[in-house]
C-alpha positions in Angstrom: 114.2 95.6 111.8 110.2 94.4 110.5 108.2 97.0 108.5 104.9 96.6 108.4 105.5 96.1 104.9 106.9 92.9 105.7 104.0 92.0 108.3 102.2 92.4 104.8 103.9 90.3 102.6 104.3 87.3 105.4 100.4 87.7 105.8 99.5 87.9 102.6 97.3 91.5 103.0 97.6 94.9 102.4 99.5 97.8 104.4 96.3 99.1 105.2 95.0 96.0 106.9 98.0 95.5 108.6 97.5 99.6 110.0 94.2 99.0 111.0 95.4 95.6 113.1 98.2 97.4 114.8 96.5 100.5 115.5 93.3 98.5 116.5 91.3 101.3 114.1 88.5 99.7 111.6 86.9 96.2 110.8 89.3 93.5 109.9 88.3 90.2 110.0 89.0 87.8 112.6 91.0 85.4 110.5 93.2 88.1 108.5 93.5 89.9 112.3 95.3 86.4 113.5 97.0 86.3 110.5 98.4 89.5 111.1 99.2 88.8 114.6 100.9 85.5 113.7 103.4 87.6 111.3 103.8 90.3 113.7 105.4 87.5 116.0 107.6 85.2 113.6 108.7 88.8 112.2 109.2 90.2 116.2 107.8 93.5 115.0 107.3 96.1 117.1 105.0 98.8 116.7 106.5 102.6 117.5 104.3 103.4 120.4 104.0 107.2 119.1 101.7 106.3 116.6 98.9 104.5 118.8 99.1 108.5 120.3 98.4 109.4 116.5 95.7 107.4 116.2 94.1 107.7 119.5 93.5 111.5 118.7 96.4 112.8 120.6 97.8 115.2 117.9 99.6 117.7 120.6 102.7 117.4 119.6 102.8 119.6 116.7 105.4 117.9 113.9 104.6 118.2 110.3 106.0 115.7 108.2 107.7 116.1 104.5 107.6 113.3 102.0 110.8 114.1 99.8 112.1 112.5 96.3 115.7 113.1 97.4 117.5 114.7 99.7 120.0 116.1 97.6 118.7 118.5 94.9 119.4 122.4 95.8 116.0 122.9 95.1 113.7 121.0 97.8 115.6 122.9 100.3 114.2 126.3 99.2 110.7 125.2 99.9 111.9 123.4 103.3 113.2 127.0 103.8 109.8 128.5 103.2 107.9 125.3 105.6 110.3 125.9 108.3 109.7 129.8 108.2 105.8 129.1 109.1 106.5 125.8 111.4 108.9 128.0 113.5 106.3 131.1 114.0 103.9 128.6 115.0 106.3 126.8 116.8 106.2 123.8 115.5 108.6 120.8 114.3 109.8 119.3 111.0 110.3 115.7 110.9 111.6 114.8 106.8 111.1 111.6 105.2 113.2 109.8 102.1 111.3 108.5 99.5 113.8 107.1 97.7 113.7 103.7 96.1 111.9 101.8 98.8 108.5 104.1 99.0 106.7 101.5 100.9 109.2 101.7 104.1 108.9 105.6 103.6 105.2 105.1 104.0 105.5 102.6 106.9 107.8 105.0 108.8 105.3 108.1 108.3 102.2 105.8 109.9 104.0 105.0 112.9 105.6 108.8 113.5 103.9 111.1 115.4 102.6 113.7 112.9 99.9 115.7 112.5 100.5 116.4 109.0 102.3 115.2 106.0 103.9 117.5 103.0 104.4 115.7 99.8 106.8 117.2 97.8 107.1 117.0 93.7 105.6 113.5 93.3 102.5 111.7 93.6 101.1 109.1 96.0 99.7 106.1 94.5 95.9 105.1 95.5 97.0 102.7 98.0 99.3 105.3 100.0 96.6 107.7 99.4 94.0 105.5 100.9 96.7 104.5 104.2 96.7 108.1 104.8 92.9 108.4 104.8 92.3 106.1 106.9 94.3 107.4 109.8 92.9 110.7 109.0 96.4 112.1 108.3 95.9 115.3 106.4 98.7 116.1 103.6 98.8 118.7 100.9 100.7 118.6 97.6 103.6 121.1 96.8 105.3 121.4 93.6 103.0 119.1 92.2 99.3 119.5 91.0 97.0 116.6 92.1 93.1 117.4 90.9 91.0 117.4 94.0 93.5 117.0 96.5 94.9 120.2 98.6 97.6 121.6 96.4 100.3 124.2 96.1 102.6 124.5 92.9 103.8 126.8 90.4 102.0 127.7 86.7 104.7 125.8 85.3 103.1 126.2 81.5 103.5 129.8 81.9 107.1 129.5 83.1 107.6 127.9 79.5 106.2 130.3 78.1 108.5 133.4 79.3 111.4 131.3 78.4 109.9 131.1 74.3 108.9 134.7 74.9 113.0 135.3 75.8 113.7 133.7 72.9 111.5 135.4 70.6 112.6 138.8 71.6 115.9 138.6 70.9 115.0 137.1 67.2 116.3 133.7 67.7 114.9 131.2 65.5 116.5 127.8 66.1 115.9 126.8 69.9 116.5 123.3 71.6 115.5 121.5 75.1 117.3 119.4 77.5 115.6 117.9 80.9 114.6 114.9 82.5 114.1 111.3 80.9 111.7 110.3 83.7 109.7 113.1 82.1 107.9 114.3 85.0 104.6 116.6 85.3 106.5 119.5 86.0 108.8 119.3 82.3 105.5 118.1 80.5 103.9 121.4 81.5 107.3 123.6 81.0 107.9 122.0 77.8 104.2 122.2 76.7 104.0 126.1 77.6 106.9 126.8 75.7 106.5 124.5 72.8 103.1 126.5 72.3 104.4 130.2 72.5 106.7 129.0 70.0 104.4 127.6 67.7 102.4 130.6 67.5 105.1 132.3 66.0 106.1 129.5 63.7 109.1 128.6 65.4 109.5 124.8 66.1 111.9 123.2 68.6 114.3 121.7 66.4 116.1 119.5 69.1 115.1 118.1 72.1 117.7 115.4 74.4 116.6 113.8 77.7 119.2 112.2 80.4 118.7 110.4 83.2 120.5 112.9 85.4 122.1 116.6 85.4 125.3 115.0 85.0 124.6 114.3 81.7 123.3 117.5 80.0 127.1 118.6 78.7 127.1 115.1 76.4 123.4 115.9 75.4 124.4 119.7 74.2 127.6 118.2 72.9 124.9 116.0 70.9 122.6 118.7 69.8 125.0 120.9 68.4 126.5 118.5 66.4 123.4 117.3 64.8 121.6 121.0 64.5 124.7 123.0 64.2 121.9 126.0 63.6 120.7 126.0 67.1 121.0 129.3 68.8 119.1 128.8 71.9 118.4 126.1 74.4 115.8 126.1 77.2 117.0 123.5 80.1 114.5 121.9 82.7 116.2 123.5 85.9 119.1 126.0 86.7 121.1 122.2 88.0 121.3 120.9 84.2 121.9 124.2 82.7 124.9 124.6 85.1 126.2 120.8 84.1 126.0 122.1 80.5 128.6 125.0 80.4 131.6 123.1 79.6 129.9 121.8 76.2 128.6 125.5 75.8 132.5 126.9 76.2 133.3 124.2 73.9 131.8 125.5 70.9 132.4 128.9 71.6 129.0 129.8 70.0 126.9 132.7 70.6 124.1 130.7 72.6 121.1 131.9 74.3 120.9 129.6 78.0 117.7 129.3 79.8 117.4 127.7 83.3 114.5 126.9 85.6 114.6 127.3 89.6 116.6 130.3 89.7 118.7 128.9 92.4 121.6 131.3 94.2 124.5 130.2 91.7 122.4 131.6 88.4 123.5 135.2 89.4 127.1 134.9 89.9 126.9 133.2 86.0 124.9 135.1 84.5 122.2 132.8 83.9 119.2 133.8 82.6 116.4 131.5 84.2 112.9 131.0 85.1 112.8 132.3 88.7 110.4 130.0 90.8 108.9 131.8 94.0 110.6 128.6 96.0 110.5 130.0 99.6 106.7 130.9 98.9 105.9 127.4 98.1 106.7 125.8 100.8 105.4 128.8 103.2 101.8 128.9 101.4 101.7 125.1 101.6 102.5 124.9 105.7 99.8 127.9 106.2 97.3 125.5 103.7 98.0 122.5 105.8 97.8 124.1 109.0 94.1 125.6 108.1 93.1 122.2 106.7 94.1 120.7 110.1 92.2 123.0 112.0 89.1 122.9 109.0 89.2 127.3 108.1 89.7 126.0 104.3 86.9 125.6 102.0 87.0 123.4 98.9 87.7 126.3 96.5 90.7 127.4 98.6 92.5 124.1 98.6 94.5 124.5 95.1 97.2 127.3 95.1 98.8 128.4 92.0 101.9 130.4 92.1 103.4 132.7 89.2 106.6 132.8 87.8 108.6 135.4 86.6 112.5 135.7 84.4 115.1 137.1 85.7 117.3 137.9 82.5 121.0 138.0 82.6 123.8 137.6 81.0 126.6 137.3 79.6 127.2 133.9 80.7 130.8 133.7 82.7 132.4 131.3 80.3 135.9 132.6 80.3 137.2 130.2 83.0 135.7 127.2 81.3 136.9 128.3 78.1 140.5 129.0 79.0 140.7 125.6 80.8 139.8 123.6 77.9 142.2 125.1 76.0 145.1 123.8 78.3 
């Protein structure tokens, strides 16, 4: 099935121009309109009738859209639970969109669906994507991501990193390391900067840092860190999932390491993992409440940014006995 991106490529125009032609909104020259219509005919493109309802001003269905970077990470489901709690209270519904490897297709689908507002979860939009949403007068809100001068609901990750550093300092540890994501997302940058700055205030440096392409390689990263820096006495992880995958290496070394995760997912309590607690459900609920107020024009400019505070869940010792026993067999 052809998409608006296919039409744009065939006609040699932008996605926004195709949207204006398809939906009959905004200024487009006759020559450009003819090219777009020719591409539509050649590719047998059939625009969703619901999209026409949306631009005509009929927004009575009560659907929110959620644009997610991927579906498999458990952290996102906690946020979705918070969103769903609000929309259920308001007798509304959700449509999920997977950004995945083809964000242009996701945006094309979003513009064809009957949604009254969009949540952009944990990542940025391109300038063109924002322009398309603005042109369609589709309100959107970033969550778990900070975008200056845009509606945003997020956690103070710098403070979260500071909490991790203060926990290490409180135990008298002096040789911390860090394991994170090779993509270096905004959340990681803030967490690491907060972590590093607080340590430096006490004249302590991060002795080792490894970034991995996915959480499942955290085990190898920890193995390499401990070989390169055997003095390491603590490791701060970008997420609980990274920390979880590292535990076989931690168990093999049989070293008294302080491990700190981030997110406070459900399994951390069973493992005895100390972690930075994010108010995950609250992120979703507050974002839904903010977007609803934006749609109803009841939000002031200064109220469009909501910053939530993380905490720390101190636990331990880690439940490593099973892993150690298994590694000895």
